[in-house]
MIROKE-308574 format. One record per residue: residue in one letter; x, y, z of N, C-alpha, C in turn. Coordinates in pm, whole numbers, plus 32768, in hexadecimal, padded with zeros to 4 digits. Each point is the difference from the previous one (the first is absolute). Layout:
BEGIN
aXYZXYZXYZ;...
This chain:
BEGIN
x6DE2A4F598BE7F968021804A7FA17F788003;x7FDE7FC8806B7FAA7F9280017F6A801D7FFA;x7FA87FB17FB77F7D801D7FFA7FA17FB48055;x804F7FA480537FAC7FAA80667FFE80508076;x7F887FE480447FE5804580837FFA7FA48068;x80578024806D7FF27F9D80827F8C80238052;x7FB87F9580297F988012804F803B7FF680A1;x7FE7806F803780277FFD80907F8D7FF88060;x7FFB7F8D80477F927FF1805E7FE98071805E;x7F81800F80147FD2806C8060802B7FC9809B;x80498067804180307FC680807F8F7FC38065;x7F7E80427FF27FA17FCB804A7FD97F637FDB;x80047FF27F777FEF7F7F7FDC806E7F8F8025;x807B8035800780627FA2802B7FF47FE38093;x7FD08061804A7FEB7FE9808C7F817FA08018;x7FA4800D7FB27F827F9B800780477F787FD8;x804D7FF57F9980297F7F7FDC805D7FB18064;x8058805C803880537FBC80697FB57FE68085;x7FA0805380297FBC7FE580767F927F8E7FF2;x7FD77FDD7F877FAD7FA47FEC801D7F748029;x807B7FE27FF8803E7F828013805880038079;x7FEA805E805580568003807A7FC87F908060;x805A7FD680697FE07F8E804F7F8B8011805F;x7FBB80717FFA7F85800C804A7F8D7F9E7FE7;x7FDD7F97805C7FB37F957FD77F79802D7FDF;x7FC58071804F7F7D80267FEA7FE680907FE9;x8005802B7F827FE7808D7FF37F7F8041802E;x8006807C80257F7D803480317FAE80367F8E;x7F827FD87FFC7FA780337F917F9480548043;x7FD7806A7FBC7F95805780217F7F7FAC7FF4;x7FEC7FBA7F8C7F967FB17FDB7FFF7F77804D;x7FA47FE380547FF97F93803E7FF67F7A7FB8;x7FC780097F847FE87F997FA980887FC37FC3;x80648050800180847FD17FBF80317F96804D;x80248002808F80377F9380337FB37F7C7FF0;x7F76800A80107FAB7F977FF480107FBA7F76;x800A80577F9D80127FCC7F7080857FBF7FEC;x80638041802D808D7FC0800480077F888042;x7FC17FE880727FF07F7C804A7FC07F9A7F9F;x7F8F80287FC87FBC7F977FA280617FD67F89;x8043806D7FCF80587FDB7F8E80757F9E801A;x80257FF3807A806D7F9B802B7FC27F757FC8;x7F847FE57FFB7FCC7F867FD67FF77FF37F62;x801A80607FBC7FEA80067F6980917FB67FC7;x800A7FDF7F8880737FC37FC9807180647FFE;x80707FC37FFA8085805C80127FF5806C7F8A;x7FDC7FDC7F82800480517F957FAC807B802B;x7F917FFB80337FAE80658020803580558067;x80407FD0806B804580468060807B804D7FCD;x80437FD57FA3806E804B7FB67FC6807C7FBA;x7F9B7FFC7FAE7FB3806C7FBB7FDC805C8076;x7FBE7FDB80717FE4805A806C807B80448033;x80727FBD8006807A80478038802380787F9D;x7FFB7FDE7F81802E806E7F9F7F8D806F800F;x7F857FD2800B7F958071801180128055807D;x803C7FBA8070801D805C806E806E805E7FEC;x805A7FE27FB4807080647FD47FB9806B7FB4;x7FB17FE77FAC7FBE806C7FB17FB0805A8047;x7FAF7FC480657FA380488052804C80558064;x80737FCC803C805E804B80577FAE8023807D;x801E8079803D7FC9802480817F80804B7FE6;x7FD0801C7F8A7F9180447FE57F807FB0801C;x80067F807FF97F9D7F9080177F8E800D7F97;x8028803F7F947F9780187F92805180197F7F;x7FCC7FE37F8D8030802D7F907F8F80657FB3;x8040805C7FB57FB2806E7FB67FE77FD27F71;x7F907FF57FC57FE97FDC7F6E7FC580727FC9;x8010800C7F817FB680697FA97FD37FBE7F7F;x7F8B802F7FDD7FC67FCF7F79805C80187F81;x80087FBB7FB0805180187F877FC5806C7FB6;x805A804A7FB77FCE80637F9D7F917FD57FAD;x7F8A80497FEF7FA17FD57FA07F8A7FAF803F;x801A7FCC80817F937FA280347F92804F8023;x800B807D80397F94805A8036801D80867FD2;x7FA580487FFF801480987FDB80718047804E;x7FFB7FDC80848068802C8069803F7F8D803F;x8076801F801C80577F7E80387FC27FF5808E;x7FFC7F7F80227FDB7FCC8085806C7FCA8050;x801C8036807180607FD480547FBF7FC38082;x80367F8880327FDB7FC5808080627FAC8034;x7FF57FEB808780647FC380507FBE7F6E801A;x805C7F987FF97FC77F80802E804B7FD28076;x7FBE7FEC806D80467FD5808080447F757FF5;x80747FEF8036804A7F8180007FAA7F8F8027;x7FA1801080667FA37F8880217FB07FDA7F90;x7FD6805A7FB27FAB7FDC7F8480487FC47FA0;x808580287FE8804C7FB57FA7801B7F64801B;x80147FF3808B80187F7A80327F8C7FA47FE2;x7F7F80377FFB7F917FA97FE4800E7FC07F7B;x803880337FA380127FBC7F8280477F7A8009;x80637FF5805A80497F8D801A7FBA7FA2806C;x7F9F802980357FA97FAA80627F807FC57FBD;x7FEC80217F8A7F857FD27FC07F88802A8048;x8004808680337FA1803D80487FA980617FB2;x7F9D8049803B7FB6806A7FC7806980667FCD;x7FF3803A7F958055806F7FD57FBE80898012;x804D806580257FE2808B800D7FD2802E7F83;x7FA3805B7FF27FD880477F88808180467FB9;x80578027804F807E80457FC0804F7F9B7FB4;x80017F87803F80627F9D7FAB7FBB7FD67F84;x7F7F7FF480057FAA7FE27F7A801C80717FA5;x7FF6807E8030802D80787FA6807B7FF87FBF;x80637FD0805E80897FF77FC6800C7F9B7F9E;x7FBA7F8B7FFD80017F9A7F9A7FC2803A7F7E;x7F8D8049800B7FBF80467F92806180557FC3;x805880548040805680647FCA80707FA07FAF;x801D7F978027806B7FA97FC57FBE7FD17F7A;x7F8B7FCD80077FB87FCA7F8C7FEB80677F94;x7FDD8081802A7FE580647FAF807780247FAC;x80867FEE80418074801D7FBD80267F9E7F90;x7FC37F80801480357F9F7F987FDD802C7F70;x805A7FDB7FA27FF4802E7F797F8D7FE77FB7;x7FBD7F7E80227F8F7FE37FAF7F7D800E8050;x7FFA804A80677F89801E80497F98803F7FBC;x7F957FD07FF57F8C80367FB67F9E802F8077;x8032801480777FB3801E80758013808A803C;x7F91803180288007807B80477FD17FDA8098;x8037803B80607FDD7FD0808B7FC080818052;x7F8D7FCE80477FD28069806680537FFE807E;x7FFF807980388051800180827FB37FD3806B;x80237F9080297FA97FB3806D7FD980538084;x804D8062801C7FDB806180717F9680557FDC;x7FEF801A7F7E7F9880637FD17F7B7FB07FF1;x7FF77F7B7FF67F8F7FB07FEB7FDA7F9E8070;x804C8010806D7FDF7F9D806F7F768018803D;x7FCF7FA080477F7A8018804C7FF480758049;x805C802B804B7FF2808780527FF8806E7F9E;x80497FFC7F907FF580787F9D7F777FF57FCE;x7FC97F907FE27F82800B7FB67F8480358050;x80167FDF80857FA5803180637FFA8092801E;x807D8038800D801A8079803D8011806C7F83;x80307FD97F928029804F7F907FCC7FC57F77;x7F877FE27FF97FC37FBE7F82802E80527F88;x7FF5808D80038021804A7F8C80957FF67FDF;x804C7FF5806480937FF67FDD80167F857FCF;x7FC57F95801C800E7F767FBC7FD480057F70;x7F9480337FE97FC780117F84805E80557F9B;x803C80708044805280537F9D808A7FB47FF6;x80377FB9805880767FB17FE47FF07F967F93;x7F8A7FBB800F7FE67F957F917FF780487F75;x7FB3806680027FF5805A7F77807E80237FD8;x805980348055807F80437FE6805F7F8A7FBF;x7FFB7F87803E80607F967FCE7FC37FCB7F7A;x7F8280007FE87FCB7FD67F7A802A806A7F9C;x7FF580808014801D805B7FA18089800B7FEA;x80637FF6805F808B8001800480377F8C7FAD;x7FC37F968001803F7F817FBD7F957FD37F97;x7FD1804B7FA77FB57FDB7F9A803E7FA57FB0;x80887FE37FF0804C7F9F7FAF7FFF7F748048;x7FD77FF4806D80027F81804F7F8A7FA57FE0;x80187F7B80107F977FA17FE27FBA7FDB807D;x80447FFB80617FCE7FCB8083801480668072;x7FA1800D80627FF5804B80707FFB7FB5807D;x806A8002805B80007FAF806A7FF380438084;x7FBE7FC780597FFE8036809080437FA68060;x80838026802080447F98804A7FED80118099;x7F8B7FBB80247FDC800B808C7FA97F73801F;x80297FD280737FC07F9180457FBD8027807D;x7F8E7FD3801D7FBB8025807B7FE67F7B8048;x7FFD8003808E7FF07F8C804A7F6F7FD97FFE;
């Protein structure tokens, strides 16, 4: 009896991978920013274009990826979706969506030597501060009390 397990790709995933590189020159996107971003990416170095090709396979026909906070980052798991158009901004040196910043914070939180706790940028953004001041204060207090072992508390948010 073998102890190895075989990973069988999800049929939907296989379909996404095979259709991503079909000969259709211009795929249809729901988000009008995607074709514009892809056109701008043609002017970027070949290495960046290759990374974007890999990303397009991962994104597939959903036109977004779902991310979730690592265990222990917040009292409750946070799940959000990052649109493909916002992911492309990383490769265009453009403004980043708040969800992309949150994703990077999740990555840094998981690093083995991280002495940092992160505030959820969606919970502390300007709109939340204006419309839900109490919720913002509650989130900040919650992060401080949940991460008493951390040295630094970071708010991954940039405003224009």
